[in-house]
N, C-alpha and C positions, 0 to 999 in steps of 0.2 A: 362486485367486490366482496371478498371474504366468503365466497360460496362454500357450502359444506360438500365434502365428498364422503362416501360411505367408508367407514372403518369397520371392515368385516370382523376382524379378530385381532386382538393383541395378546401375546403370551407374556404373562407377568407372574413371577414366583411360581411357575409351573402350572398356572391356572388360566384357562381361556377366559378372557374378559371381553364381553361384547358391548358393554355400555361405554359410550365415548367419554363421558365426564368422569366415570370411574377410572378408565384407562389413563386419562391425562393426569388426574389427581394422584393416581398411584405412582406414576413416573415422577411427578413433581415432588412428592413426599420422599421418594427414594433419593432423588437428586439432592434435596435439602439435607438428607441424612449423611451422605457420603461424598458427594461430588463438590469439588472446590472450583467454582467458575472463575475464569480469568478476566482480569480488568473489570470486575463486577462488584457491586456492593451486596455482599451476601445477606446483609440484614434487611435488604429490600424485599426479600421473598419470605412469605409467611403463608399460613393456611388460607388467607384471603387474597394473596397475591402470588399466584403460582409461577413456577419457572416455565417459560415457553419451551415446549418439547417438540423439536422438528424430527419427523420420522421418515419422510420421503421427499424426493425431488424429481421433477420431470420438466425438462426444458428450462424455461426461465422462472418456473414456479416451484415452491416448496410447500409442504403440508405438515401441519402439526398433529399431535396425538388426538386432537378433537376432530380432525378431518378438515380444518379450515385451510383455505388456500391463500398463499401470499405471493406477491411478485417480489423476486429477490433483487431489489434495487441497489444492493451493495455487493453483489456477486459473492455472497458469503462474507468475505472480508477482502474485497478487491481481488478475488481469487478465481471464482468459478466462471472463467472467461467463456466457456462453451456451454454453459448451463449444466443441468443435472441429468443423470440417467443415461449417459452415453455407454451403451453396452460394448461398443467397439473399443473404448478405452479400457474398460474392465477386462475385456478379453486379452488385450495386450499385456496387462499385469499378470493375469492368470497364466498365460503362455510362458512368460519369463519365470514365474515362480516354479513352474513345472520343470524348467530347464536348470536354473540356478537361482535358488531363493535368495541367497546372500553370500557375498564375499567382499572383504574390505578393499579399499584402495590404498592400503598401507603396504608398500613394496610391490603388490600385485595390481593387475588391472582386469577388467572384464569387458566383453564386446559392447554392451549397451553404453557404458560410460565413455568408451572410445568414440562410438558413433555419435553420441549426443554432444561430446566436446567438438567433434568435427562440424556438426550441424550448427552449433552456436557460433563457432568461429566464422562460418560462412554468412551469418546474419549480422554480425556486429560491424560497426563502422571502423575504418582504419585498420590498424594492425593488432587489434585485440584478439589474439589467437590462442591463448593459453588459459584453460578452464580448470579452476579448483572448486570442487563440489562441496556443498555444505548441506545441512538439513533444512535450513530456512534462511530468512532474510536477516535477522539479527546476527546470526552466525556469519553470514557473508560480510556484513559491515565490521564485525569484530575481526574477521580474518583480514580485511583490507587495511585496517589501521595497524594491525600487527605486521603485515607484509611491508607497509610503507616504512615503519620504524626499522625493521631489519634491513630493508633495501638501503636506506640512508646509512646505517651503521656499516654495512659492507663496503660502502663507497667512502668511508672515512668521516662522514658527517655525524659525529657521535651525539650532537646536541639536538638533532631534529626528532622531536617526539610529540610536538603539539599538533592539535587538529582544530581546524576552523569549520564551523557549521552555522546555519542560520538560526535566528530566534524562532521559537515555537516549533521548530522542526522535530520530527520523530524518526529515529534511526534504529530502534530496537531497545530491548531491556536487559540484555546481558550486560555485565558491568562496564565493559569497554564501550559497547554500543550505547548504553545509557549515558555515558559521559558525552558522547557525540550528540545525543538527544538533548533538546533544549526546553523541555517541558518541566517546570518546577515541581509540579505535583508528583510527577513520576520519579524525579531525582531525589527529592528531599528525604524520603524515608531511608535512603541507602547511602547517604553521604557519610564520610568523605568518599568521593569517587576517584577514578584514575586521574592523576594530575595532567594538566595540559589542554583543557577545553577552552577554546576561544570562540566567542559568539559575534555574529554580524547580523544586521537587520534582515528580516524576511522581505521577499519581493512583493509587498502588499501595496499595490498602486492605489487601491481604494482609500487607504488611510495614509497616503504619502504626505510627508511634511516637507519634502524637497521635490521640486519638479512635478507637482501634482497635476499640472495641465499638459504634460508632455511625456508620453509613455516611453519613448525611445531615450530621452534624456534621463528619465528616472532610472531606466535599466542601466545606463552607463554609470550613474551616480551609485547605484547599488553595487555594481561590480567594483567600483573604486573603494567601497567600504571594506572589501576583502583586501585590497592592496594596502589600505591604511592599517588594517589589523596586522598584516604581515610585517610592515615596517615598525609598527608600535612594539610588537613582541620581539622583533629581530628575525630576519629571514632565515638565519642559521638555526633557528629553533623550530621552524614549522615543517612538519612532515607531510601533511595532506590537507586538502579542502574537500569536505563532503557536502554535496548538493544534490537535491532531487531535480529532475527535469521540470516537473511541476510539483510544488511542495504540497504534501497532503495535509498535515496538521495546520490548523488555522483556516483551512478551506480552499484548497485547489488554487494556489498562487502560481499563475503562469507568467513567465518572464517575457519581455520583448526579445525579438530575434537577435539583436546586437549584444545582448547581455552575455550570452555564452561565449561568443567570439572574444569579448573583452576579458572574461574570466580565464579563458584558455591562455591568452597572451600574458596575463598577470602571473599565472602559475609557472609558465615557462620562464618568465623574466627572473623569478626568484628560486627556481629549482624545486618547486612544491608540486607534489603529485595531486592530480585532479581526479577525485572519485565521484562517479555518477551513480547515486543510489537510485536504482530503478526497480526496487522490490515491488512497487506498485505499477510504475509506468511502462515497464517493458512488456513485450509480447502483445502489442495492439491496444493497450488501454488508452493511449493518446493518438492512435491511428497509425503508428509505425512500429517496427520491431523494437527499436531502441530510441532513446531521446536524441541521440546524435543525428539521426536521420530526420528528425522533426526540426531541430534547432541548429543544425549544421555545426557540430563540434565533435571532436574525438577525445574522450577522456583517457587517462592512463589506466583506470580500473573501472569496470562496471560491476555493481552488485545487483543481484536479481533473485527472485523466488516467485511465490504466488502463481502468476499466470504461466510459469514455465511448464507446469503439469495441468493447467486449467483447474487446479484444486483437487485433482483425483489422487494425489499422493504427495507426501512432504518432500520438498527438494529446494535447494537454493544453489547459487553459484557465485563465485568471484571470477570475473573474466579479465585477464591481465594482458597488457600490451607486450609485444615481443621485447621491447626495450627494457621494461621492468622485470620481465621474467629471465632475461639473459644471464644476469650474474648468478642465478640459482641453478644453472644448467652445467656447472663446471666443478671439477675436483670433488671434494668431500662436503660441499655445502648442502644444507637441507633447510627448508622452511619447517621449523619444528612445531608443527601445528596440524590439527586434524580432528575429525569427529568420527565415531564408529559408523554412523549411518550415512555419512556423506557419499553421494553417488550410489545409493542402494540400487541394485539391478532392476527391481520392479519399478522404482520411481523413475529411473532413466528410461525404461521401456515406455512408461506412461507419458513421459515428456516427449519422446520421439513421436508417439502417436498424436499427442496434442498439437505439436508443431506441424505435423503432416495435415491435420484437419484444418488448422488455422490457414494454411496455405491453399489446400485443395478446395476448401469451401469458401474461399475469398472473404474471410471474416474481417481482416483488416480493411478491406475495401468497403465492407458494410459500415464500419465505424466512420470512415472518411465520408461516405455518402450521406450519413445521417447526422454528423456532428453539428452542421449548421442548423438543421431542423431542431435538434436537441436544444441548442443555444436559444433559438428564437422562441421555442415553447416555454423555456424557463424565464426568459426576459419578458414574456407577456404577463408574468406574475407581478411585474413592477407596478401595476395599477392597484395593488394591495398595499396599504400604508406601511406595513412593517417590513416589506421586502426592500432591502437596501442595494446589495450588489449581487450580480450573477457573474461567476468567473470559472474558468477552466478550459478544457479542450477535449476533443475526442469523446470518449464515454466516461468522463471524469469531471464532475461539476459540483460547485459549492454555491449555496445561496445564503448570503449573510443577512440576518434579521436585525432591524434597528427600531428604536423607539420613534425616531424622526428621520424621514428621508432627506430632509434639507440639511439638518445639522449633523446627520450621521450618528446621533447619540445612541449609545449601545446599552444593552442590559448587562448587569454584572451582579455577582453575589447571589442573594436570595431571589432577586428578580429574574436572573437568568435561570436559576433552578426551577422556579415556578413556570417559566415560559417553556423551557426545553423538556425537563423531566416531568413537570406537572401537567403539561398540556400537549405540546407538539408530538413528543415521542409516542405516548399512548394513543393519541388520536390517529396518527399516521398508521400505526400498527393495527388498530381496530378496523381501519378501512382496507387492510390487506396489502400494505406496502411496507417492505423492510428497507430502511435507509439508515443514515446516521445523523442524529442530532448531537452536535459536538460543541463543547464549551472550552476546548483547548485554544484559547484566544477569545475572540468575539463570537457570539452565538451564530452557528452555521449549520445548515442542513446539507448533507452531502449525498450525491447520487453517483453510483458507479455500477450500472447494470451489466449483466452478461453481454459480451461483445456480439452475440447473435440477436440481440434485442431489435425489434422492429419499430417503425413509427407509431404503430398502435400501442406498443409498450410505452413509448415516450409519452403519448397522449394520456395513458393511464396514470403514469407518475405525475405528470403536470396537473391532471385533474384532481388527484388526491391532495396534492400540495395546495392547490387553489382552495379547496374546501377547508383544509386545516389552517392555512394562514389567514383566511378570511375570519374563521372563528377566533383565532388567536388575537387578531387585531381588535376584537371587541372586548377582550379581557381587560380588567382593571388592574394592570400591573405597573 
């Protein structure tokens, strides 16, 4: 764990730097001076607490400016599905750049966008055949809400503008997507947000107050919370329901199989569009191309990003059913929405190559073959007193930490801060594992490794967590 590799030479300010500590400190100092990190406490970095600088990746590992090796247990940010250093993907981007570096999808089209749209349509469930490209996931969700609102207006439903999403859920940070997001700390600095956000409970069976002894009954109860919200607000006001196949924020909440069937029927009953936010889950993260193939449902819209390019270029997409797209294909109607970089030729070329690799190298099969082993390896940690719940599917798992396994008492406030940021996060990182220690809800550690990861990689992750959780259980918090 954390073995050093030789850092031969780092070029910094035009000077060859051969000393590893000097190189790392130099980068960290420059980062503090000019770089604004995202979703990060900038004040946490000082001369004595340097910014981690990642300089190279190979397979499932990345290396920092000191030459230290880390297992990428979060796939960058649920993104590097095929690992790092694939020269064949880089070659696809270079080839496209030499042919056509950029041209917009405003009025015009280009071959790679057409080919990728065809490929995505061939992978989606049902009749989701029309692809609107974006630069990333938040833009895809922003686009879906806007499309839903315009679609209803075109049909004469002028009051349908509201959106339903789950508690604790994350759908992005652009203003519309942030409205769909349900994390108070993310929302509060930017209020007032876009009007129309309606929230329903997350599918958190571990802390179920209703049907806590029956997973299937709990799922049906959860689905009916959506119906109750529709009726409470008035069906004529609801444009769309946004749900992830497996909810990320809060720690990998996976629903029972019957949940999605019931949600689909409820949306149809009241004329509400069902949006499946698959920014994380699509392209193999849960073992299938899309959530509908895992949980047997066909949404009206799929939003996706991240794994579409395996992290090698920015790209997102909104994939729309023929029924929803149809009104926009006539007369002088236009969806007045778009982004300069949407469907960038190089990004589309990268996505086509990534999808080819996922299929040819049977990467989804690897996930399905190992997901049971992954689950068993993490559930074996329950002999540690602070390990409460293990949940997820595929290569997407969360471990909830508790003060007491019997009562499920959680950590909150300063206690959660000391546990996660004061001990678990730095200790996991020190042992060479990158994962997420998350307090968006109850304290959870999340794992989402590259989809090429092996059982040896799973053993490594579980081994590190066993060491760290055992140490954390002895803390006086």
